[in-house]
C-alpha positions, 0 to 999 in steps of 0.5 A, a space after each residue: 086325975 092329971 098327969 104331967 108331962 116330960 120336961 122339954 129338952 134343953 135347947 127347945 125354944 122354951 124361952 121364945 124364938 132365937 134370932 134368924 141368923 142363929 137358926 139352923 136351915 132347911 132348903 126347899 127342892 126344885 119343885 118344893 116352894 109350889 104349895 109355899 108359893 100359893 100360901 100354904 103354911 105347911 111343908 112336907 117331908 117330900 118338898 124338902 132336900 134333907 131331913 135332919 134326923 137329929 133335929 129335936 121334934 118341934 124345933 124352930 127352924 129357917 126355910 130356904 127357897 130352892 134359890 138359897 133365899 129366905 123362903 120363911 121360919 117354922 115348927 120343924 118336926 123330922 119324923 112327921 109327914 108335914 115337916 114344916 109348920 111356918 109361924 112367918 113367910 118371907 125373909 122378916 125375923 119372927 117376933 122376940 114376943 111371939 107367942 104373947 104378942 100372937 095370943 094377944 092378937 086373936 083375943 083382940 080379934 074376938 072382941 064383942 064376940 064374947 071372947 073378952 068376958 063370955 066363953 068361946 074359942 080364943 085361939 085357932 092353931 094356923 089360923 091365929 099363927 101359932 100351929 097346932 094350938 087350940 084355946 077354948 074359954 069357958 067363963 073364967 076357965 081356959 082349955 087348951 089342946 097341943 096337937 104339934 111338937 113345935 107348939 108342945 115346945 113352947 108349952 111353958 111360954 103359952 101357960 104364961 101367956 094364958 095366965 097374963 092375957 086372960 087372968 082365968 081361974 084356971 088352965 087345962 091342957 086336954 092333950 089327948 088327940 090323935 094327931 098328937 101320935 102324927 107328930 111323935 107326941 103322948 098323950 096326957 091331961 094336965 092342970 097347968 094353972 090354978 084351980 079346973 073343976 070338972 064342969 063349967 057352966 057356960 051361956 050360948 044364945 041365951 041358954 045355959 049349959 054345963 059342960 064338962 072339962 075334964 072328960 067329954 068330947 074335943 074340949 067339951 063343947 062344940 064352939 063352931 056351931 054356936 052361930 048356926 044354932 042362933 041362925 036356925 032359931 026362926 025356922 024351929 017355930 011351930 016344927 017337931 024337931 028330931 035332933 040326931 046325934 045330940 051330944 049335950 043337947 045344944 040343937 034341941 034345946 035351941 029348938 025347944 027355946 024357939 017355939 018348936 012344937 016337939 022336939 026330940 034328941 037321940 044319942 047313942 051315948 047314954 053319958 050324952 043323954 044324961 048331960 042333956 036332960 041335965 042341961 034342959 032341966 037347967 033351962 026348964 025345957 025338960 017338958 019341951 025336950 025329950 032325950 034318949 039313948 038311940 042310934 041315929 041309923 036305926 032311927 032313921 031307918 025306922 022313920 024311912 020305914 014308916 015305923 015311928 009314932 010321931 013324924 017329925 017336919 025337921 031333921 038336925 043331922 050333925 054327925 061326928 068326924 067320920 073322915 078322919 083321913 083320907 083313907 076313911 073319906 069314901 066310906 064316910 061319904 057312902 055312910 053319910 049320903 045313906 044317913 041323909 037320904 033316909 032323912 029326907 025320905 022320911 021327912 013330909 013335904 016342906 019338911 026341913 034338914 040341917 046337916 053338918 059335917 066336920 072334917 077339913 078332908 070333906 070339901 065343900 064341893 063333896 058335901 054338895 054333891 053327897 046332899 045331891 046323891 041323897 036327894 037322888 036315892 031318896 027320890 025327893 027334891 031338895 031346895 037349898 035354902 042356906 049353906 053355912 059354915 064354922 063359926 067366926 072365932 074359928 077363922 078360915 085362912 084362905 090359902 089353907 083349905 084345911 082350916 075351913 072344916 065344918 060344911 052346914 047347909 039347911 034344905 027344904 024337902 018336897 
């Protein structure tokens, strides 16, 4: 069942950005330009001299430096900790065709990576120039997610641009992310154009998957791990692989297809296990990859205690986001360290461990530190074979650490 959102306020920028000369302004405090000076596209409420509470959340405002000179232009939300999400720095005007121009540019940058006729992430928020907009392509269906008030006000223009540029069969908005609450936005799902089936079939690294579009996690699929799955293929051959938090079985089925001797996929969700089994049958791998409902921590405890009838020599550990905020970081790191320590302790000599995190609150340094601590707690020596990140269709802004959220390591344990 879908639900439409309320109509946008009449004075929202639904017809595109207004000329800079007509925009209301915001002024930075004397110390408020430091983040902006480092190239970060967010301005926080405590960096502004004054917050205009009467502003429409998400409307476009001009930002002035403490000296009064134009410093940038962006979405302004008077009720959010992130007060301004910049669309452009400096005194230059925004493009008159900002939305279609930036969506088209994002698509062109992905040419040759599956963007024109395949599936993948087509737009990645600030990295592609419209803060808070995510667009994933599933063959001829687009699933979009909006998490900023500014992008919400431009939703009609976004939909029109997506229709014109991609010519999709349907466009579906999954606007239920918890980040919307921080922007004062209500959750809803909506078919904005055409027909959207409950699921769509994609091909990733030569394997077929049926992906739920109107249910499941994120927009339906973890495209950010596609290149890491391809990278691991040579390491799977002849291995006994245990894939924890398997979700819809992508890592496990990649292992089975790449010549693993045995593959087990475990997930605490019965629906995820059912989807993984379906995808295994879709690829003729149902005899090579076995899936069952099981808690990852309990399975690792059984492995560490020698209670498993078969011992894997390759463990895939790709847990959900345990660190959704800074307040959860310490607890999340403690849990992830414990999971990795159990995995390392349960592996035989020369066993492999592939571990990922998907929170921007866990930096690369924290990620490596928790692996070091896990090895020490397990009493094992671990060699780092590869250190990777998210797929290239999730581009990282060098001056915005929040866009680098996925960390991936392959370790050999001895």
